[in-house]
N, C-alpha and C positions, 0 to 999 in steps of 0.2 A: 424606349425612351418617352412615347407619348403616353404610354400606360403609367410610367412612373411619375410623370409630371401631372397627368389626370388626378392621380392617387394623392399627390402631394396638395392639389387643390383641394381636393375633396375634403383632407385633413385640415387645413386652413379653415374651411368655411364651417367646417363642423365646431373648430376651435372656437370662433367667433360666435356662432350660434349659441354654444355653451355658456360663452362669458356673458352673451346679451340676455340669455334666459336667468343666470345667476343674478345680473344686477337687476333684473325687475321681479324677481322673485321675492317678493315681500307682501305681509298680509295687507288687507284693506286697511290703508291707515284711519278711514273714517272710523273703523270699528275699535281704535286704540284711544281710551281714555283714562283719565285719572279719577277714580271714584271717591278718594279719601286722602287727607293730608294731616299728618299729625307732627308737632315739633316741640323740642325740650332740649335744654342744655344752658351753661351759664351765660353764652352769647344770643340766646333768641330773645326778642322783645315782645315776647306774648304771643299765644295760639293766633290772635287774629292777625299778626303780622306775617303768618306763613301762608303762601300761596303758590301753588306749582299747575303747570299746564304742559301739554305735548303739543308741540307745534309741528308734528310731522317729521322731525329728525331727532328731536330732544326733549328731555323733561327738564323744562326752564323752572327755576326756583326764583320766585319773586319776593324778597325779603326786605328788611330795614338794613341791611347789610352787616358784616361782622367787623367790630371795631375793639382794637387794642389800644392802650394808652400806658406810659410810664413816665415817672419824674418824682420831683421833690414832693412829698407829703400826699402821693398816690397810693393807695392801696395795692401790693404786690398781685391781688387776686385781679386787677384791673389788664393784667400784662398777658393775661392768659385766658382766651375763651374758645368756647366750643358750641356748634349747634346741630344737632341731628335730626334729621327728617324721615319720617317712614311714610313711604309712599305705597298705595294700593293703585296699581296699573292694570287695567283690564284690557287684555289681547284676545284676538279671535281664537278659537279652540285649533289646536295642532301646531301652534306657535310659541316660540320662547324667545326671549331678549337677553342681552347683556349689555353693559355699559361700557364702552370703548373708548371715549374721550371726554376732557371737560374744558369749557371755554369761560372765562370769567375776565375781570379787571380788577387790579390791585395797586392801590395808592400807599406809598410811605413817605413819611417824614421823621427820618432816623438820624440822631446824631451820631457822631463818630463811635465806633465800639459798640452799636446797638445793633442787633440783626434781628430781622422778622423771618418767622418760619411759618409757612402755610401749607396745610396738609388737607387734601380732598380725598376721600375713598367713597367706595360702593361695596355693598354686601348684600346678604338676604337676611331675613330675621332665621337665626338658628346656627348660621355658619359660624359665628364668633368673629374676632377682631382678625386672627391670622387668615382667615379666608376672605380678607378684604382686597380689592384691588384700590391702588392708590396713587398720586402724584403728590411729590413733595417739591415746592419752591422755597428759595431761600433769597432774601434782598436786604440790602443795604443802602444807606443814603436816602436820597429823594427820588422817588419815582412814580411814574403813573403809566401802567402797562396792561397792556391787554394779553392774555394768554390762550391758548390752544393747545392742549398736551394730550396724546393718548396716555392711558392708564398701565401701570406695570404688566397687568394682565386682563382676560376679558372672562368674567365668570357670569355664568347664565342661570337665568329663574328654573328652577326644576320644573319639568313639563307635568309631574305626576302629583304636584302639592304646590297650592298657590301661597306663597309666603310673601310678605311685605317686603317693599325693597328700602334699604336703609342708605342714606345719602348724608355724610356727616362732613362738616367743615371746621376746621380748627385753625386756629391763629395764635400764635405766641411771640412774645419779645423776649430776646435773650438779655442777660445781665450785661451790663456795659463793661469795657474794658479797665474802667478805673472808677475809683470813689467819686472823683469830680464830674466826669462825664454821666455818672449814673443820676445824677441829681437834674440833669437836664431832661426837658419835654422831649419824647418820642412818640410817633402815634403810625398805626398801620390799620388799612381798612380793607377788607374783600367786598366789593361793591356787589351791588345787585344790578342786573339778574347773574345768575350762574346757570350755565347750561350743560346737561350731562348728556352726551349723544349715544345714540341707541345703534346696535347690530342685532341682525334677526336671523334665526334660525328656527327651520321646520324640526319639531318634535319626533326624532327617529332618523333626522336627514342631516346633510352637510352643507346645503347650499345656503349661502347667506350674503347679507348685502349690508355693508357699512354706511349707516347714512351720515355720519360724521365727516364723509370724505367729500 
């Protein structure tokens, strides 16, 4: 019985040790930095308005916000906007990263029958839209809400090929339920900043830590 108890205690201690090791098994975050940011899309307000940095947990996009509006005499193109960022993230040799969650704030001023749909996704150049990890939020009415949500999947940067990270924000207002309400003013805005949280993995290994938790 004593041998069995000692064995169980050893297994518990080993489990704790492995969890602690996994929790701390991350690269030197002082060696993680963004070397270049490029932006483009119908909702981008100029390349000079795009700025991103790594805060030790997430890639933080500092922009002028993504704004859509609709109403009488407002062009339909103003109800649908997107902005895509190409990020060059430098990481230590032997490590790779993925995007695990997104945090931001959404403001809506929507008349009855109008909905706002926000899509945020992450992928790597060459993967195509089908390989993107994303979240989709739908809003109605008046709101000012902070959100934090995990992406529907985690995709990692390839270890053997340094490809740019694509972070895309898209915002759209749907058609109103009647012609009368379609003439009324509605607006939605995805505020700045938006944070994309990272998870780390050793190339050729499985130990990782989610920094978004």
